[in-house]
N, C-alpha and C positions, 0 to 999 in steps of 0.2 A: 718486410714493413708489416706484413701480415701478423707476424709472429712476435713482433715488437707491441703491436696496438694490444693482442690478445693479454699480454703481460701487464701491461700498464692500464688495461682493464680490469684483471683478475688484482693487482693493486689495489687499484681505489676502489673495488669492491669491498676484501679485505681491511683496506684502513677503513673506509665508514663505516664498518660493523662494530671498531672496535676502539673507538676512541682515535681517528687518523689527527688529531690536530698534537697528539702527545709524542706520535713518534717521530723520530730523527731526522727519516725520508724528508717530511713534509715540513718541519723545522727549517731544517736548511734550504729546501725548494723556495719556502714563502721568502724566508730573509734576502736569498740571493737573487728572486724576482723582484720582491719591492723597493732591494739597494738598486738593484740596474734598471727596474723601472721608473721608479722618481727619479732617479740622476740622470738617464737619458733623456726622460721628459721634460725636466726643466731645462736641460742644456736647450732640448728643440725648439722650448716656448721663448728661451729668452732669444735664440737665434733669431729664430720666428718673428718674434715680436720686434727687434731690431729693425730685419728687413722689411716687414710690415710697413714699421714706422716711416722708414726711408722711402719707400714704396708710396706712401698716402700723401708725405709729403711731396714730392715731384710730381703726381697727380695734381694735387691742388694746384704749386706752381705753374704748371703749365696750361690750368684751366684760368688762373687768377692773369698771368702774361698776355692770352687771348683775349680776354675781356678785358685789360687796361689796355693794350693796342687799340681796340677798337674804340674804346672811350677818347685815349687821348688822338688819335686820327680825326674824329670829330669835333676835340675840344680846339685841335689846330685850324679846323675850317669852321670854327664859328656856329657850329651844330648846334643849336639850342636842344637837340634830343641826346646830348651826350650822357647827360644825368640819369636819363630813364635805364641806362645798362646798368648803374649801380643804385636804382631803386628796386628794381625789378626782384622779386624775392627768390626769383629762381637762380638771380646771381651770388656772387660772392662778393661782398662790401670789402671796399677797396680805400687804403689812403693812399693818395698821389701827391709828390711833395718834387717841386721842381728840385732840380741839384743844385747844393749849397742852400737852401730856402727850407724853413721850419714851420710854414703857413703854406697849408693842402690846399690844392687847387679845390677839393672834395669839400663841398659845405657840411659835412658833419658835426653835430654840434660835440660829441664826446671823441675824445685822442684815441687811438689805436692802442690794442693790447698791449701792455708791455712785453709778452712773448709773441709779439706775433712777429711772422717770416718776414724778411726784407728781401727785395730782392730790386735789381736797377735795371731800365729800358729804355732803350734808344728809340724814336721814333725814326718815320723817314727823312724828316728834316731837320735833324741829326741832333733834335734836343733831348737833353737826359732828366729821366726822372729817375724817382725812388718811391717804389712800392712796397707799403705794409699790408697784410691781408693776415686776417687770425687762423691761427692753428682748428685742423680740426678736432671737435671734441673729441674726449677719450671714456666715453660714456658707452659705447659698443664694445670696450672689451671682454666681456662674457662671451659675446655673440661669436667674436673672431676665436677665442679661449676654445668655446665648443667645436667651432669648424677646425681647427684645429687636430684639439682629443680625435675627434673622427677621422681624422683624415687617413691618407693611405701611410704617410711616413709613420704615425704613429702605432698603427695595425701592423709593421713592420718589426717597430721597433717591439712590439708587446710581446710579438710572436720571437725575436730572435732574444730577449730575455728569458721567455718560456722554455726554451730548449735549452739554453743553456743553463739555467736554472736544474731543469731535471737531468742533466748530463754531470752534472758536478757535485749533483745529491746522489747520483746513481753510482757515481765513480768512488764515493766515500761509502754510503750505506752498503752496498751490496757485499765488499768483502766482511763486514761487521756480520751481516745477515749470517753469510757463511759459517764466521765462528761460530755463531749463535744456535745454527743447528747443528752443529760438532759438537756442543758443549749439550744441547739437548739431547743427540745420540749417544752421548755416554751414559749421561742420566738413566738415558730409558733403556736401552741395551745393557745396562752394568758392565761394560767391556772398557778396561782403562786402557785396552792397547789400541784404543783407536786411535789416528793421528790425524790434524787438519789435513785440508786438500795440499797436494803440493804446489798446486798453481798459488796458493795463497803463503804456502811457508816460505815460496822462493822472492818473494816481494821483497824488494829495498829499501820502503817506505817504512812508518812507525807501525800500521796494519799488518805488517811481513814479520814486522820485530814482535807484537804481540802474539802473534801465532805463534812464534818459535819458542817465545818465552812459556807461551801456555803447553805447546808439547812437551818441553820440558818439565814442567811442571806438572802434567800428568805421569810422565814417566817415572817421576819421584814419586806421588804416591803410588801409582801401579808397583813399585819395588818393595815401598814398606809395607802397603799389604799382604804381598803376597811372602814378605820375610815374616809378617805377623801370623799369615797362617801355619807358613810351616815353623815356626816356633810354637802355636799350639800344637799342631798334630806330634811335636817331637815331645812335647808335654805331656800331651795325652798316653801317647805312646809309654813314657820312661816309666808312667805312673800305674801303669796297668801291671808290670810286673810287681813292683812292692805292695800293690794293691791288693793283689793274686796270696801273696805269702802273709798280710796282714789278717786278709781273711782265714787264712788256713791257722795261724797262731791265734784267733781270736776262739775260731770252732774249739781248737784243743784247750784254750781259756776257759769255755764254756761249758766242756766238758768236766772240769776239775771244781770250776766252781759252781757248776747247775744254773739254771736256765732260769732261774728267779733273783740270779743275785745281779743286784745293779751295776757294779761295774762291765759286767759282761754284757748287758744291754745296751749299756753307754759305746761299750765299745763297736758293739754290731750298726748299733745306730750310725754312728759315724763312719763306719765303711758304708754303708748303703748312702748316707751324705756324699762321701768322696768318689765314691761311684758313681752315682747321679752328676755331680759335677762334672764328670770325665765324659759320660755319654753326652750331655749339653754341649761341653767344647766339641767331639766328635761330630755331632749332628750340624753345629752351626756351620763347622768348616767345610763340611761337606756340602750344605747349601751353597757358600761362598763359590765354590769349586764346579758345582752344578751347572750344565747347560740348558736345564729344561728338555732333554733328548728323552724322557721317558712319554712312553706310548699315553695320551690321554683314552680316560672313560666316561659311558655315559653312566649317570647315575642320578636317582632322586633325592633331591634337594630333602624333601620332609623325611626319607627314611634316614638320613644323614644327621639332620636337628633330631630325630628320634632317639640314635644310638649315643651322641652326645647326652640329651638330658637323662637318659637312662644312666649313664656313667657317673654324671651328677647326683641322682637321687640314692647311687650305692657307696657314692663316698661320703657326702652330707645329706640322709635321710630329711631332715629338716629343713632344707631349702627347698623353696618352690621356683619352679623353671616352667618359663611359657615359650614355647615355639610357634613360630606363624610364617606359612608361605605364601606370600601372594605373586601369582597364582598358583594353586596349592598344588598344580600338575608341574610346577616349572621342573625343568631337567638341564642338568648342565653334561658338557662334554669337554672335561679338563684331567687331568693329573688330583686323582680323588684324592691320594696320602699329603699332598703340596696342602691342599684346603683343610683337611681335617684337621692337619698338626698346627695350623695357624688358628685354627678355633678352637682345638685344645688347650693348647697355650695361653688364649687370651682367657678360656673359662678358667682354667688352673692360677693365673693372676686374680682373677677374681675369687675365687673361693679363700686364697690365702689372705687377700688383705680385705676381704669384707666380711662381717661378721655372719653366723651361720642364718639366721632368721632374714637374711637381706636378701630377696628377691632378684632372679636373675631372665632377663628377657633377652633372644634370637628369634629372628624375623630375617626375611630376606623377599626382595619385592625387585621390580623392574623401574628404573628412572630411564630419563630421557635417553640418555649414549650408554647405559652402563647398568650393571647387573648387583644391584646394591646388598650387601650382607652387614646387619647391625646385631652388635653386643653390648646389652647394657647391664651395669650391675646398679645395686640401688645402694651402694656404701657411701662413704663419705670424698669421693672423686680420688684426684691427684692434686697436690699442689701447683700452684704456676710456674712453680720453677724448676719442678721435676719435669711438668708434662712434654718441652721441647727437647729432653733428653731421654724420652721413656723407651724409644726404639733405639739406644746405644747401647752394644755390649757391656756387661758388667755392671750395669746403671741398675741399684736398687731404693725402693722407695723406704722411710722409715713406718712405724706403725704398725706394720701387719703384723696378725698374730700368727705366720707361717714364716717358714723362711724359705728364700729362692738363692738362684746363683747369677740374678741379674742379664740371662741370654734366652728366656723365654720369648719375651716381645721380641727380641731381634731376630729369632730365626723365624716367628712368626712373618716378619717384614721381609723376611727374606724368600720364606715360602712364596708370599702371595707376590713378588716383584717377578721370581720366576713363573709364577701364571700369567704373569702382562696383566696386573692390576696394581691399585694401589691401597695400603692401608695408611688408616688416620685415627688418630684418637683425642680426645676431647670430652671436657667434663659437660655431662647436661645440664639444661635449666633448670631439671627439676630435681637435681641432684644423681651422685653416681658417677661415674664413668662411661663411657661409650668407644665404641671401635666400630669403625666403620670400613668394611672391606667393600670394594668396588671393583668390576670386574668388565672388560671389555664384552659386548652384547655378542661377540662373536663364541662366547662359551655356552649361549643357549643350544640347547639341542632337539632337533624337530620331534 
């Protein structure tokens, strides 16, 4: 019981912290609770009001019968005090008719109410009378309703409806949350070999069927990606041999034609492009297959940024590069080559697609739950149509004054994922594309 209460408390705290009214569990619970509570309350109040009405009528008749019996005894004894019983404001006003007569013996000026309660009465002398008594007023219904609502029975009804709502909601939402955690693990761990829990997959209802269908989809995606990786490996491997022969032939042609021959330079340039493409494909497939098992190292972030800035100045001396680290003594413990490669690919993308006079900013800072590294150029940015596809393999934009292979940003994202972080891209409000790397605080080195 303690464990159940702790789970319920933790669930409430999580729900209250992130829009509890939007969660399926609480929607189902509130619907079940309200429908059951309103339905049972209506039935309870209807039945209790009927019982209460009959009970009040019985009490009224018993009281009126006793009063009428006393009045008729004095009436038959010709006691002049018999009318006092009817005039007393503590008494019930009665209209008494001899049986078979329409003239009451009670001298009231008004006739009895049309809905008056009627009962017969026989005195000790054997005389029969018909007694009319007004029904009790209904003005106190609200008081009676409140009394019913706060009664023990209503409390039990609310408790039962609450427990029923919680149980039914948990039975439906719990397996959905298990499947949601499984999907989140697939995304975070990037391991398509993971499968849903066996107990969830063995269910014979719709949720079990959904879990099995999802496992089949994950297996299909895993097989497709493995075939794609194998194809890329085979293609890059098969291209190595003809590329080597082509480079040898280009060298021979260069010797015959001379170093300044345009055809010779064109052949060498195309060989370099083809070699670069093969290297990118190999790097991409290796990152896809890597398990992040390399040893982490401690390094200074300012030193890493200085190396990247020096490389930019060497390649494009006219470009302004600004690097900033807060705090300046920030040190990280992770696989430095992966982070360096991700930043290098992002910088390389900026150098290709922005003018040489456009500045480049790179900074690192501490956020509430992450180490944030931002790389921003001052170029035209990326079109809204291309931005969601920026990290897809072999996706290239148009308008750049350099040529790429469409794998650099994909490799950068894979490298950051291997480090346990996230890579995002968006157009900065002041212009240019900004890449944001967020790493967990656990990578900070003391």
